[in-house]
Backbone as JSON, one array per atom type, in Angstrom:
{
  "sequence": "MKLSTSLLPFQMKGFTFEEMVDITANAGFDALDFSFYPDGFFGAETESEAFTQGLLRLRGLAEDRGMVFNQAHAPFRPGTIFRDQPETAFYNVVRSMKQAALLGADCIVVHPIHYTKYYEPGEPERMFERNMKFYGCLLPYCEEFGIRIAIENMWQREKKSQRITVSACSRPEELCRYLDTLNSPWFVACLDIGHAQLNSDPVHCIRALGRDRLKALHVHDVDGFNDTHTIPYCGTVDWDGVTAALREIAYTGDLTFETDNFPGYFPKELYPPAVNFLAVTGRYLIQKIVSK",
  "N": [[-26.73, 122.13, 97.27], [-24.64, 119.71, 95.99], [-24.48, 116.14, 96.25], [-21.74, 114.12, 96.23], [-19.35, 111.6, 95.21], [-16.16, 110.01, 95.42], [-14.81, 108.09, 92.74], [-12.76, 106.36, 93.08], [-12.67, 103.84, 94.66], [-14.18, 102.19, 92.97], [-12.71, 102.29, 90.61], [-10.35, 101.03, 91.42], [-11.24, 98.47, 91.93], [-11.9, 97.54, 89.47], [-14.37, 97.98, 88.19], [-16.62, 98.47, 85.47], [-17.23, 101.42, 83.44], [-19.97, 101.73, 83.05], [-21.0, 100.24, 85.19], [-20.01, 101.71, 87.39], [-21.44, 104.13, 87.1], [-24.12, 103.25, 87.18], [-24.37, 102.14, 89.79], [-23.81, 104.31, 91.51], [-25.68, 106.21, 90.65], [-28.09, 104.88, 91.13], [-27.99, 104.83, 93.86], [-28.45, 107.44, 94.48], [-26.74, 109.63, 94.17], [-25.64, 112.9, 93.17], [-23.43, 113.78, 91.82], [-20.02, 113.14, 90.69], [-16.62, 112.23, 91.42], [-13.64, 112.02, 89.85], [-10.69, 110.08, 89.86], [-7.38, 110.58, 88.9], [-5.06, 109.27, 89.53], [-4.67, 106.42, 89.95], [-2.96, 103.53, 88.59], [-2.86, 103.36, 85.09], [-4.59, 105.42, 84.64], [-3.28, 107.78, 84.37], [-0.52, 109.65, 82.98], [1.52, 109.14, 79.97], [0.11, 107.17, 78.62], [-2.48, 107.94, 78.64], [-2.94, 109.7, 76.64], [-4.07, 108.9, 74.3], [-6.5, 108.74, 71.64], [-8.48, 106.92, 72.13], [-8.59, 106.83, 74.93], [-9.47, 109.42, 75.49], [-12.0, 109.38, 74.24], [-13.17, 107.47, 75.84], [-13.41, 108.82, 78.3], [-15.22, 110.82, 77.52], [-17.39, 109.24, 76.92], [-17.94, 108.22, 79.47], [-18.69, 110.58, 80.77], [-21.01, 111.12, 79.32], [-22.58, 108.89, 80.03], [-22.96, 109.4, 82.75], [-24.35, 111.86, 82.64], [-26.66, 111.05, 81.34], [-27.9, 109.75, 83.39], [-28.55, 111.79, 85.03], [-26.45, 112.91, 86.47], [-23.4, 114.75, 87.24], [-19.89, 115.47, 86.75], [-18.32, 116.83, 89.35], [-15.83, 117.36, 90.48], [-12.31, 116.47, 90.38], [-9.3, 114.5, 90.81], [-5.94, 115.13, 90.73], [-2.99, 113.32, 89.54], [-0.59, 111.89, 91.79], [2.45, 110.92, 93.28], [4.88, 109.21, 95.36], [7.61, 111.19, 96.72], [9.87, 110.84, 95.06], [9.24, 111.1, 92.37], [8.44, 113.78, 92.05], [10.8, 114.93, 92.91], [12.93, 113.72, 91.45], [11.94, 113.42, 88.89], [10.7, 115.87, 87.91], [9.61, 117.19, 85.64], [8.11, 115.21, 84.36], [6.21, 114.65, 86.36], [4.94, 117.14, 86.52], [3.74, 117.43, 83.95], [2.04, 115.25, 83.98], [0.15, 116.17, 85.79], [-0.84, 118.36, 84.33], [-1.95, 117.01, 82.13], [-4.03, 115.67, 83.44], [-5.61, 117.81, 84.24], [-6.6, 118.73, 81.8], [-8.04, 116.46, 81.04], [-9.89, 116.24, 83.12], [-11.36, 118.5, 82.64], [-12.58, 117.72, 80.27], [-14.38, 115.91, 81.3], [-16.09, 117.66, 82.43], [-15.65, 118.7, 84.92], [-15.63, 121.04, 87.62], [-13.53, 121.74, 89.26], [-10.19, 120.65, 90.1], [-8.38, 118.69, 92.32], [-5.18, 119.38, 93.37], [-2.4, 118.3, 94.85], [-0.2, 120.06, 97.05], [3.37, 120.32, 96.55], [5.11, 118.4, 98.75], [6.96, 116.62, 99.65], [9.29, 116.6, 101.21], [11.07, 116.92, 104.32], [9.03, 118.46, 106.25], [9.12, 119.35, 108.86], [11.71, 120.11, 109.42], [14.04, 122.76, 110.2], [13.35, 125.78, 108.54], [12.23, 124.52, 106.35], [9.37, 124.68, 105.86], [9.14, 127.28, 104.7], [10.76, 127.06, 102.44], [9.33, 125.11, 101.1], [6.98, 126.48, 100.64], [7.87, 128.44, 98.78], [8.62, 126.78, 96.63], [6.12, 125.73, 95.99], [4.66, 127.99, 95.24], [5.87, 128.58, 92.81], [5.29, 126.23, 91.43], [2.4, 126.11, 91.38], [1.98, 128.54, 90.13], [2.98, 128.04, 87.58], [0.99, 126.37, 86.68], [-1.2, 127.96, 86.33], [-1.7, 129.13, 83.68], [-2.78, 126.89, 82.39], [-5.09, 126.41, 83.81], [-6.61, 128.55, 82.9], [-6.65, 127.98, 80.18], [-8.02, 125.5, 80.03], [-10.24, 125.98, 81.52], [-10.68, 125.28, 84.24], [-10.65, 125.09, 87.77], [-8.08, 124.96, 90.29], [-7.94, 123.12, 93.22], [-6.45, 123.38, 96.26], [-5.13, 121.17, 98.61], [-5.12, 120.34, 102.1], [-2.4, 118.8, 103.74], [-0.48, 115.93, 105.08], [2.25, 114.41, 106.91], [4.45, 111.66, 107.86], [6.31, 111.44, 110.79], [9.68, 110.59, 110.79], [11.07, 108.96, 112.72], [9.23, 108.3, 114.85], [7.02, 107.57, 113.38], [4.6, 108.75, 113.6], [1.76, 110.59, 112.49], [2.16, 113.86, 111.29], [2.32, 117.45, 110.84], [2.23, 119.0, 107.56], [2.64, 120.55, 104.35], [0.29, 123.09, 104.18], [-1.23, 122.01, 106.22], [-1.96, 123.47, 108.46], [-4.56, 125.8, 108.73], [-4.0, 128.52, 108.48], [-1.71, 128.56, 106.94], [-2.6, 127.43, 104.54], [-4.4, 129.43, 103.84], [-2.53, 131.45, 103.4], [-1.19, 130.47, 101.12], [-3.28, 130.59, 99.19], [-3.98, 133.3, 99.28], [-1.63, 134.5, 98.48], [-1.32, 133.52, 95.88], [-3.61, 134.64, 94.84], [-5.83, 134.48, 92.97], [-8.81, 133.74, 91.17], [-8.75, 131.23, 90.14], [-7.7, 129.47, 91.93], [-8.55, 127.61, 94.74], [-9.61, 126.35, 97.98], [-9.52, 122.95, 98.99], [-10.76, 121.3, 101.58], [-9.68, 118.61, 103.31], [-11.34, 116.68, 105.43], [-10.65, 114.5, 107.06], [-7.81, 114.59, 107.05], [-7.47, 117.05, 108.34], [-8.45, 116.4, 110.84], [-6.44, 114.75, 111.76], [-4.16, 116.33, 112.17], [-4.81, 118.89, 112.88], [-7.63, 120.82, 113.32], [-10.78, 120.25, 112.21], [-13.06, 121.97, 112.43], [-11.97, 124.46, 113.2], [-10.41, 124.87, 110.91], [-12.36, 125.15, 108.86], [-13.66, 127.5, 109.63], [-11.51, 129.3, 109.58], [-10.71, 129.27, 106.89], [-13.04, 130.07, 105.55], [-15.94, 131.21, 103.64], [-15.2, 132.35, 101.13], [-12.79, 131.21, 100.36], [-12.96, 128.41, 100.75], [-14.05, 125.92, 98.78], [-14.38, 123.29, 98.13], [-14.6, 119.87, 99.28], [-13.12, 117.02, 100.89], [-14.66, 114.47, 102.21], [-14.49, 112.41, 104.88], [-13.86, 109.98, 107.48], [-11.56, 109.36, 110.22], [-9.39, 107.33, 112.29], [-7.96, 108.71, 114.15], [-5.3, 108.16, 114.28], [-4.38, 107.17, 111.87], [-4.7, 107.7, 108.31], [-7.48, 106.83, 107.53], [-9.72, 106.99, 105.86], [-12.61, 106.44, 105.98], [-16.19, 105.91, 106.41], [-18.23, 108.64, 107.6], [-18.84, 108.97, 111.13], [-17.68, 106.64, 111.89], [-15.3, 107.04, 113.08], [-13.22, 109.54, 114.56], [-14.0, 112.16, 114.1], [-15.78, 115.14, 114.84], [-18.77, 115.41, 113.8], [-21.06, 116.92, 114.19], [-19.96, 119.37, 114.9], [-18.49, 119.95, 112.56], [-20.49, 120.13, 110.52], [-21.98, 122.23, 111.57], [-20.13, 124.32, 111.46], [-19.74, 124.55, 108.69], [-22.29, 125.36, 107.98], [-22.31, 127.78, 109.32], [-20.44, 129.38, 107.92], [-21.76, 129.61, 105.6], [-21.29, 127.76, 103.48], [-20.69, 127.13, 100.06], [-20.02, 125.1, 98.34], [-19.86, 121.63, 97.23], [-20.73, 118.46, 98.81], [-18.45, 116.1, 98.96], [-17.62, 112.81, 99.05], [-14.69, 111.12, 100.1], [-14.3, 108.5, 100.84], [-12.49, 106.21, 100.59], [-11.84, 103.7, 101.58], [-14.25, 102.73, 102.2], [-16.76, 102.1, 100.16], [-14.6, 100.33, 99.85], [-13.7, 98.32, 101.54], [-15.32, 96.16, 101.09], [-16.42, 93.21, 99.2], [-17.02, 93.18, 95.63], [-19.67, 92.5, 95.16], [-21.09, 93.52, 97.29], [-20.99, 96.21, 97.0], [-23.22, 97.82, 95.95], [-25.27, 97.97, 98.16], [-23.6, 99.08, 100.13], [-22.81, 101.53, 99.01], [-25.31, 102.69, 98.79], [-25.9, 103.15, 101.51], [-23.85, 104.93, 102.08], [-24.71, 107.13, 100.58], [-27.1, 107.76, 101.92], [-26.04, 108.58, 104.36], [-24.63, 110.83, 103.48], [-26.76, 112.52, 102.65], [-27.93, 112.98, 105.1], [-25.9, 114.46, 106.39], [-25.8, 116.72, 104.71], [-28.32, 117.8, 105.18], [-27.99, 118.64, 107.81], [-26.19, 120.66, 107.39], [-27.51, 122.57, 105.8], [-29.83, 123.18, 107.13], [-31.76, 125.48, 109.08]],
  "CA": [[-25.47, 121.43, 97.49], [-24.64, 118.38, 95.38], [-23.86, 115.02, 96.95], [-20.78, 113.53, 95.29], [-18.45, 110.61, 95.78], [-15.0, 109.59, 94.63], [-14.93, 106.81, 92.04], [-11.53, 105.58, 93.25], [-12.88, 102.43, 95.02], [-14.66, 101.47, 91.79], [-11.59, 102.19, 89.68], [-9.39, 100.06, 91.95], [-11.83, 97.13, 91.88], [-12.08, 97.14, 88.09], [-15.73, 98.13, 87.68], [-16.75, 99.17, 84.19], [-17.83, 102.75, 83.55], [-21.41, 101.55, 83.19], [-21.28, 99.79, 86.56], [-19.78, 102.85, 88.29], [-22.53, 105.08, 86.97], [-25.37, 102.64, 87.63], [-24.4, 101.97, 91.25], [-23.88, 105.61, 92.18], [-26.95, 106.85, 90.3], [-29.16, 104.17, 91.84], [-27.89, 105.21, 95.27], [-28.98, 108.79, 94.61], [-25.73, 110.68, 94.1], [-25.82, 113.94, 92.17], [-22.18, 114.13, 91.15], [-18.95, 112.16, 90.8], [-15.25, 112.74, 91.53], [-12.79, 111.04, 89.16], [-9.29, 110.08, 90.31], [-6.43, 110.35, 87.82], [-3.77, 108.77, 90.02], [-4.41, 104.98, 89.86], [-2.26, 103.06, 87.39], [-3.71, 103.26, 83.92], [-5.43, 106.61, 84.49], [-2.45, 108.97, 84.25], [0.69, 109.43, 82.22], [1.45, 109.23, 78.51], [-0.84, 106.21, 78.08], [-3.81, 108.55, 78.6], [-3.0, 110.69, 75.56], [-4.65, 108.31, 73.11], [-7.86, 109.12, 71.29], [-9.37, 105.96, 72.78], [-8.77, 107.25, 76.32], [-10.31, 110.61, 75.45], [-13.36, 108.97, 73.93], [-13.68, 106.77, 77.03], [-13.84, 109.84, 79.26], [-16.44, 111.46, 77.01], [-18.48, 108.26, 77.09], [-18.26, 108.19, 80.89], [-19.46, 111.8, 81.04], [-22.34, 110.94, 78.75], [-23.32, 107.93, 80.85], [-23.37, 110.09, 83.98], [-25.38, 112.86, 82.32], [-27.9, 110.34, 81.02], [-28.52, 109.38, 84.66], [-28.8, 112.99, 85.81], [-25.3, 113.25, 87.31], [-22.3, 115.49, 86.63], [-18.6, 115.39, 87.43], [-18.11, 118.12, 90.0], [-14.41, 117.58, 90.71], [-11.42, 115.36, 90.05], [-8.08, 114.49, 91.62], [-4.75, 114.99, 89.89], [-2.08, 112.25, 89.96], [0.53, 112.18, 92.68], [3.23, 109.75, 93.63], [5.88, 109.57, 96.37], [8.44, 112.32, 96.37], [10.92, 110.61, 94.07], [8.83, 111.59, 91.06], [8.52, 115.23, 92.06], [12.18, 115.34, 93.11], [13.83, 113.21, 90.42], [11.32, 113.53, 87.58], [9.73, 116.97, 88.08], [8.89, 117.51, 84.41], [7.1, 114.17, 84.16], [5.15, 114.87, 87.34], [4.21, 118.35, 86.15], [2.89, 117.21, 82.78], [0.95, 114.36, 84.38], [-0.88, 117.03, 86.37], [-1.46, 119.12, 83.24], [-2.83, 116.08, 81.39], [-5.23, 115.39, 84.22], [-6.44, 119.01, 84.19], [-7.3, 118.7, 80.51], [-8.98, 115.34, 81.05], [-10.97, 116.58, 84.05], [-12.21, 119.47, 81.94], [-13.41, 116.95, 79.33], [-15.47, 115.33, 82.08], [-16.97, 118.73, 82.87], [-15.4, 119.03, 86.32], [-15.43, 122.45, 87.93], [-12.21, 121.92, 89.86], [-9.36, 119.46, 90.26], [-7.52, 118.77, 93.5], [-3.76, 119.2, 93.06], [-1.63, 118.35, 96.09], [1.05, 120.82, 97.05], [4.61, 119.54, 96.67], [5.39, 118.37, 100.19], [7.65, 115.36, 99.91], [10.52, 116.76, 101.97], [10.79, 116.91, 105.75], [8.43, 119.75, 106.58], [9.41, 119.74, 110.24], [13.08, 120.57, 109.57], [14.11, 124.22, 110.22], [13.36, 126.48, 107.27], [11.61, 123.76, 105.26], [8.07, 125.21, 105.45], [9.28, 128.42, 103.81], [11.28, 126.56, 101.16], [8.22, 124.41, 100.47], [6.09, 127.54, 100.16], [8.44, 129.03, 97.56], [8.5, 125.79, 95.55], [4.72, 125.59, 95.58], [4.22, 129.18, 94.52], [6.33, 128.41, 91.43], [4.55, 125.1, 90.87], [1.03, 126.51, 91.06], [2.05, 129.63, 89.16], [3.15, 127.45, 86.25], [-0.25, 125.72, 86.28], [-2.24, 128.96, 86.1], [-2.13, 129.25, 82.26], [-3.58, 125.73, 82.01], [-6.43, 126.66, 84.37], [-7.3, 129.47, 81.99], [-6.86, 127.31, 78.88], [-9.0, 124.41, 80.13], [-11.42, 126.45, 82.24], [-10.86, 124.48, 85.43], [-9.98, 125.62, 88.95], [-7.26, 124.06, 91.1], [-8.23, 123.11, 94.64], [-5.27, 123.01, 97.04], [-5.56, 120.34, 99.73], [-4.31, 120.26, 103.33], [-1.68, 117.53, 103.68], [0.14, 115.42, 106.28], [3.43, 113.56, 106.76], [4.81, 110.85, 109.02], [7.61, 111.71, 111.39], [10.48, 109.43, 110.41], [11.42, 108.07, 113.83], [8.06, 107.81, 115.58], [5.99, 107.18, 112.41], [3.33, 109.43, 113.87], [1.35, 111.6, 111.51], [2.46, 115.21, 111.72], [1.91, 118.47, 109.88], [2.96, 119.16, 106.31], [2.2, 121.74, 103.63], [-1.11, 123.5, 104.26], [-1.96, 121.37, 107.31], [-2.53, 124.55, 109.26], [-5.38, 126.62, 107.84], [-3.36, 129.8, 108.24], [-0.78, 128.39, 105.84], [-3.4, 127.27, 103.33], [-4.87, 130.79, 103.5], [-1.4, 132.19, 102.83], [-1.0, 129.98, 99.75], [-4.33, 131.11, 98.32], [-3.93, 134.76, 99.23], [-0.45, 134.88, 97.7], [-1.66, 133.25, 94.47], [-4.54, 135.76, 94.58], [-6.47, 134.24, 91.69], [-10.04, 132.95, 91.29], [-8.51, 129.88, 89.65], [-7.2, 128.65, 93.03], [-9.46, 127.55, 95.88], [-9.23, 125.35, 98.98], [-10.24, 121.7, 99.25], [-10.45, 120.85, 102.93], [-9.83, 117.19, 103.6], [-11.78, 116.65, 106.82], [-9.85, 113.51, 107.78], [-6.47, 115.13, 107.25], [-7.57, 118.08, 109.36], [-8.64, 115.74, 112.14], [-5.2, 114.11, 112.17], [-3.07, 117.23, 112.56], [-5.27, 120.25, 113.17], [-9.0, 120.73, 113.82], [-11.62, 120.58, 111.05], [-13.94, 123.12, 112.68], [-11.13, 125.66, 113.1], [-10.01, 125.02, 109.51], [-13.5, 125.66, 108.1], [-13.87, 128.91, 109.99], [-10.36, 130.1, 109.15], [-10.74, 129.38, 105.43], [-14.19, 130.89, 105.23], [-16.73, 130.95, 102.45], [-14.58, 132.79, 99.89], [-11.67, 130.33, 99.98], [-13.32, 126.99, 100.82], [-14.99, 125.62, 97.7], [-14.46, 121.84, 97.89], [-14.35, 119.05, 100.46], [-12.94, 115.57, 100.91], [-15.38, 114.1, 103.42], [-14.27, 111.04, 105.37], [-13.52, 109.9, 108.9], [-10.29, 108.72, 110.52], [-9.36, 106.78, 113.65], [-7.14, 109.56, 115.0], [-3.89, 107.76, 114.17], [-4.07, 106.87, 110.48], [-5.57, 108.31, 107.31], [-8.22, 105.61, 107.24], [-10.68, 107.23, 104.78], [-13.81, 105.63, 106.16], [-17.46, 106.62, 106.4], [-18.47, 109.43, 108.8], [-19.36, 108.35, 112.35], [-16.9, 105.44, 112.21], [-13.99, 107.52, 113.49], [-13.12, 110.49, 115.67], [-14.41, 113.5, 113.69], [-16.99, 115.71, 115.43], [-19.56, 115.78, 112.62], [-21.95, 118.02, 114.55], [-19.15, 120.58, 114.81], [-18.14, 120.2, 111.15], [-21.66, 120.6, 109.78], [-22.35, 123.55, 112.09], [-19.16, 125.3, 110.93], [-20.05, 124.75, 107.27], [-23.5, 126.17, 107.94], [-21.96, 129.11, 109.82], [-19.78, 130.18, 106.89], [-22.62, 129.55, 104.4], [-20.5, 127.04, 102.48], [-21.4, 127.08, 98.78], [-19.55, 123.99, 97.51], [-20.55, 120.34, 97.31], [-20.26, 117.48, 99.78], [-17.83, 115.04, 98.17], [-17.0, 111.77, 99.85], [-13.45, 110.43, 99.72], [-14.3, 107.34, 101.75], [-11.94, 105.22, 99.66], [-11.86, 102.37, 102.21], [-15.65, 102.36, 102.33], [-16.99, 100.67, 100.27], [-13.46, 99.53, 99.44], [-13.54, 97.15, 102.42], [-16.27, 95.11, 100.76], [-16.33, 92.61, 97.87], [-17.78, 93.91, 94.62], [-21.1, 92.18, 95.25], [-21.7, 94.32, 98.35], [-20.86, 97.65, 96.73], [-24.49, 98.57, 95.87], [-25.85, 98.38, 99.45], [-22.67, 99.94, 100.84], [-22.91, 102.87, 98.41], [-26.62, 103.21, 99.19], [-25.78, 103.67, 102.88], [-23.01, 106.12, 102.0], [-25.56, 108.22, 100.11], [-28.0, 108.12, 103.03], [-25.21, 109.34, 105.31], [-24.38, 112.13, 102.88], [-27.98, 113.34, 102.71], [-28.07, 113.37, 106.5], [-24.95, 115.53, 106.66], [-26.22, 117.92, 103.98], [-29.47, 118.38, 105.88], [-27.47, 119.32, 108.98], [-25.48, 121.86, 106.94], [-28.4, 123.57, 105.21], [-30.98, 123.49, 107.99], [-31.66, 126.71, 109.88]],
  "C": [[-25.56, 120.03, 96.9], [-23.98, 117.36, 96.3], [-23.02, 114.25, 95.94], [-19.95, 112.48, 95.99], [-17.29, 110.32, 94.84], [-15.28, 108.24, 93.98], [-13.71, 105.91, 92.26], [-11.78, 104.13, 93.67], [-13.34, 101.59, 93.84], [-13.53, 101.25, 90.79], [-10.61, 101.1, 90.13], [-9.92, 98.63, 91.9], [-12.15, 96.67, 90.46], [-13.51, 97.16, 87.58], [-15.68, 98.8, 86.3], [-17.34, 100.55, 84.43], [-19.35, 102.63, 83.77], [-21.77, 101.14, 84.61], [-21.08, 100.92, 87.57], [-20.98, 103.78, 88.29], [-23.83, 104.49, 87.51], [-25.44, 102.57, 89.15], [-24.55, 103.31, 91.96], [-25.2, 106.34, 91.87], [-28.1, 106.2, 91.05], [-29.16, 104.52, 93.33], [-28.39, 106.63, 95.52], [-27.95, 109.9, 94.64], [-26.04, 111.65, 92.96], [-24.6, 114.13, 91.29], [-21.11, 113.09, 91.48], [-17.59, 112.87, 90.78], [-14.33, 111.68, 90.93], [-11.34, 111.2, 89.59], [-8.37, 109.72, 89.15], [-5.1, 109.82, 88.32], [-3.62, 107.25, 90.08], [-3.68, 104.62, 88.57], [-3.26, 102.89, 86.25], [-4.57, 104.49, 83.66], [-4.61, 107.89, 84.47], [-1.21, 108.62, 83.45], [0.45, 109.42, 80.73], [0.43, 108.27, 77.91], [-2.25, 106.8, 77.98], [-3.95, 109.56, 77.47], [-3.67, 110.16, 74.3], [-6.07, 108.82, 72.88], [-8.87, 108.18, 71.97], [-9.63, 106.35, 74.24], [-9.69, 108.47, 76.38], [-11.76, 110.25, 75.2], [-14.0, 108.22, 75.11], [-14.18, 107.75, 78.08], [-15.14, 110.5, 78.81], [-17.64, 110.52, 77.13], [-18.91, 108.19, 78.55], [-19.08, 109.43, 81.28], [-20.88, 111.66, 80.52], [-23.2, 109.97, 79.56], [-23.83, 108.59, 82.12], [-24.5, 111.08, 83.7], [-26.71, 112.21, 81.98], [-28.65, 109.91, 82.29], [-28.71, 110.58, 85.58], [-27.66, 113.41, 86.72], [-24.27, 114.05, 86.51], [-21.01, 115.11, 87.35], [-18.31, 116.76, 88.03], [-16.64, 118.4, 90.26], [-13.63, 116.33, 90.34], [-10.18, 115.47, 90.94], [-6.89, 114.21, 90.72], [-3.85, 113.87, 90.41], [-1.02, 112.77, 90.92], [1.21, 110.85, 92.96], [4.23, 110.16, 94.69], [6.91, 110.54, 95.82], [9.49, 112.09, 95.31], [10.53, 111.16, 92.71], [8.93, 113.12, 91.01], [9.96, 115.7, 92.21], [13.06, 114.95, 91.94], [13.26, 113.32, 89.01], [10.29, 114.67, 87.58], [8.97, 117.29, 86.8], [7.8, 116.49, 84.12], [5.92, 114.38, 85.1], [4.29, 116.06, 86.96], [3.27, 118.09, 84.99], [1.82, 116.16, 83.02], [-0.2, 115.15, 85.0], [-1.6, 117.8, 85.28], [-2.4, 118.23, 82.43], [-4.14, 115.86, 82.14], [-6.16, 116.6, 84.26], [-7.26, 119.04, 82.9], [-8.37, 117.62, 80.5], [-10.16, 115.61, 81.97], [-11.92, 117.57, 83.41], [-13.1, 118.77, 80.92], [-14.59, 116.3, 80.04], [-16.47, 116.39, 82.54], [-16.76, 119.16, 84.31], [-15.14, 120.51, 86.51], [-14.05, 122.71, 88.51], [-11.5, 120.58, 89.96], [-8.43, 119.66, 91.43], [-6.09, 118.46, 93.07], [-2.98, 119.38, 94.36], [-0.48, 119.34, 95.98], [2.24, 119.88, 97.07], [5.01, 119.57, 98.14], [6.18, 117.13, 100.59], [9.06, 115.54, 100.46], [10.12, 116.92, 103.43], [10.33, 118.29, 106.22], [8.9, 120.27, 107.93], [10.87, 120.18, 110.45], [13.12, 122.1, 109.48], [14.2, 124.82, 108.81], [12.61, 125.78, 106.15], [10.22, 124.28, 104.9], [8.17, 126.39, 104.48], [9.83, 128.0, 102.45], [10.16, 125.86, 100.38], [7.21, 125.42, 99.9], [6.59, 128.12, 98.85], [8.33, 128.05, 96.39], [7.06, 125.7, 95.05], [4.18, 126.82, 94.88], [4.66, 129.09, 93.05], [5.52, 127.32, 90.72], [3.14, 125.52, 90.45], [1.01, 127.66, 90.05], [2.21, 129.12, 87.74], [1.89, 126.75, 85.76], [-1.35, 126.71, 85.92], [-2.65, 129.08, 84.63], [-3.0, 128.08, 81.81], [-4.98, 125.81, 82.62], [-7.24, 127.5, 83.4], [-7.6, 128.8, 80.66], [-7.98, 126.29, 78.96], [-10.26, 124.82, 80.86], [-11.71, 125.64, 83.49], [-10.05, 125.06, 86.59], [-9.14, 124.54, 89.62], [-7.64, 124.23, 92.56], [-7.01, 122.58, 95.38], [-5.73, 122.31, 98.32], [-4.59, 120.42, 100.9], [-3.71, 118.87, 103.47], [-1.16, 117.08, 105.06], [1.39, 114.64, 105.92], [3.54, 112.63, 107.97], [6.19, 111.24, 109.5], [8.46, 110.45, 111.28], [10.71, 108.46, 111.56], [10.19, 107.46, 114.49], [6.99, 107.22, 114.68], [4.62, 107.76, 112.74], [3.03, 110.43, 112.76], [1.59, 112.99, 112.1], [2.09, 116.18, 110.6], [2.79, 118.46, 108.65], [2.41, 120.42, 105.64], [0.69, 121.92, 103.75], [-1.91, 122.74, 105.31], [-2.67, 122.4, 108.17], [-3.34, 125.47, 108.35], [-4.77, 127.98, 107.54], [-2.38, 129.71, 107.08], [-1.53, 128.2, 104.52], [-3.97, 128.62, 102.88], [-3.74, 131.59, 102.86], [-1.14, 131.76, 101.39], [-2.0, 130.64, 98.82], [-4.25, 132.63, 98.19], [-2.73, 135.26, 98.44], [-0.7, 134.64, 96.21], [-2.68, 134.27, 93.97], [-5.2, 135.63, 93.2], [-7.74, 133.43, 91.89], [-9.87, 131.52, 90.79], [-7.99, 128.95, 90.74], [-8.13, 128.76, 94.22], [-8.93, 126.48, 96.85], [-10.13, 124.13, 98.9], [-9.84, 121.25, 100.64], [-10.73, 119.37, 103.05], [-10.12, 117.07, 105.1], [-10.95, 115.66, 107.64], [-8.44, 113.99, 108.06], [-6.47, 116.19, 108.35], [-7.72, 117.48, 110.75], [-7.33, 115.17, 112.66], [-4.15, 115.09, 112.68], [-3.5, 118.67, 112.81], [-6.63, 120.14, 113.84], [-9.92, 121.15, 112.68], [-12.49, 121.82, 111.25], [-13.16, 124.42, 112.58], [-10.74, 125.92, 111.65], [-11.14, 125.63, 108.68], [-13.7, 127.14, 108.38], [-12.74, 129.8, 109.51], [-10.35, 130.3, 107.64], [-11.89, 130.26, 104.96], [-14.82, 130.58, 103.88], [-16.0, 131.28, 101.15], [-13.45, 131.88, 99.42], [-12.11, 128.87, 99.86], [-14.41, 126.68, 99.81], [-15.14, 124.13, 97.43], [-14.11, 121.11, 99.17], [-13.95, 117.64, 100.05], [-13.52, 115.11, 102.24], [-15.11, 112.63, 103.74], [-13.88, 111.11, 106.83], [-12.21, 109.15, 109.07], [-10.31, 108.25, 111.97], [-8.53, 107.61, 114.63], [-5.66, 109.28, 114.91], [-3.45, 107.57, 112.73], [-5.1, 107.51, 109.56], [-6.49, 107.24, 106.74], [-9.31, 105.78, 106.18], [-11.91, 106.33, 104.88], [-15.04, 106.53, 106.27], [-17.62, 107.46, 107.68], [-19.19, 108.63, 109.89], [-18.7, 107.01, 112.66], [-15.48, 105.82, 112.6], [-14.11, 108.55, 114.59], [-13.57, 111.9, 115.33], [-15.71, 113.9, 114.39], [-17.87, 116.23, 114.28], [-20.6, 116.85, 112.94], [-21.21, 119.35, 114.43], [-18.82, 120.96, 113.37], [-19.33, 120.76, 110.39], [-22.1, 121.97, 110.27], [-21.42, 124.63, 111.55], [-19.41, 125.58, 109.46], [-21.32, 125.59, 107.11], [-23.19, 127.61, 108.35], [-21.32, 129.98, 108.75], [-20.6, 130.25, 105.6], [-21.85, 128.94, 103.23], [-21.3, 126.83, 101.21], [-20.97, 125.92, 97.87], [-20.4, 122.74, 97.69], [-20.01, 119.52, 98.47], [-19.76, 116.27, 98.99], [-17.14, 114.04, 99.08], [-15.68, 111.32, 99.23], [-13.25, 109.27, 100.69], [-13.76, 106.13, 100.99], [-11.88, 103.82, 100.26], [-13.27, 101.93, 102.57], [-16.36, 102.9, 101.09], [-15.81, 99.77, 99.94], [-13.18, 98.31, 100.31], [-14.28, 95.93, 101.89], [-15.97, 94.46, 99.41], [-17.26, 93.34, 96.92], [-19.28, 93.7, 94.76], [-21.82, 93.03, 96.3], [-21.56, 95.82, 98.13], [-22.22, 98.36, 96.67], [-25.09, 98.93, 97.22], [-24.92, 99.28, 100.25], [-22.75, 101.37, 100.33], [-24.26, 103.49, 98.71], [-26.54, 103.83, 100.58], [-24.9, 104.91, 102.92], [-23.84, 107.33, 101.56], [-26.53, 108.69, 101.19], [-27.26, 108.97, 104.05], [-24.93, 110.74, 104.78], [-25.58, 113.05, 102.93], [-28.22, 113.83, 104.14], [-27.14, 114.54, 106.84], [-25.35, 116.84, 105.96], [-27.4, 118.6, 104.7], [-29.01, 119.15, 107.12], [-26.76, 120.63, 108.59], [-26.47, 122.94, 106.51], [-29.56, 123.96, 106.1], [-30.72, 124.73, 108.82], [-31.77, 126.39, 111.37]]
}
């Protein structure tokens, strides 16, 4: 099992590619997860030869340090883009699939379309139909670029109370339905542990998805009220239960951190020790998963 981390905190703080690779490699990570949704990393501006060469250089830097890109994250924006500019949103996803393949990523997380009020009568079924068309249109690009799409469990805020509530694929039974209906090896599940903690139960989700569907993780902790994306053991997730469930299903994917607010809380100068501790935490979790 590879230990991986999202590069989003580094991308948002303006680290160079060399700095990203050096800090994560020195900490002992095996793999990296590239995010294509920050400004400057998605859209038509990424179609240049210079951008392509930059990605290839980043891949080379990682490989020189013994690391690979195991997964990536497609761009997403609030619902206005998917509702009012669906073609633009769709082709931004396609671009990111091609770019992730250039990095050598095995899969790319693509959020389901879920920017309407899921909790209104009939909306879950309408959302399901929209997403079957959406993912179905992406299938030829999976085959062309040789990259799998990982569907993630999502959440919404209830308009009046502002409490986090369920959305597309929040319930593992619905995520299973999405994957079983698509019925293709090009589509797998990415379970976001924090999202599951907010509106379901991570342990139940792992068991319901099972080894054949669950191939990727977003590992982070939450405070129980907000999607805080912090380091494990600084929130409400039962990590003993999570690691036991992953061991129970004989999970075959990687452990990929999406702790975007850790080290994101810290100034750039403190990133190296913060990332070192993140890696130590990851090795501890992996040992709990693989131990008999």
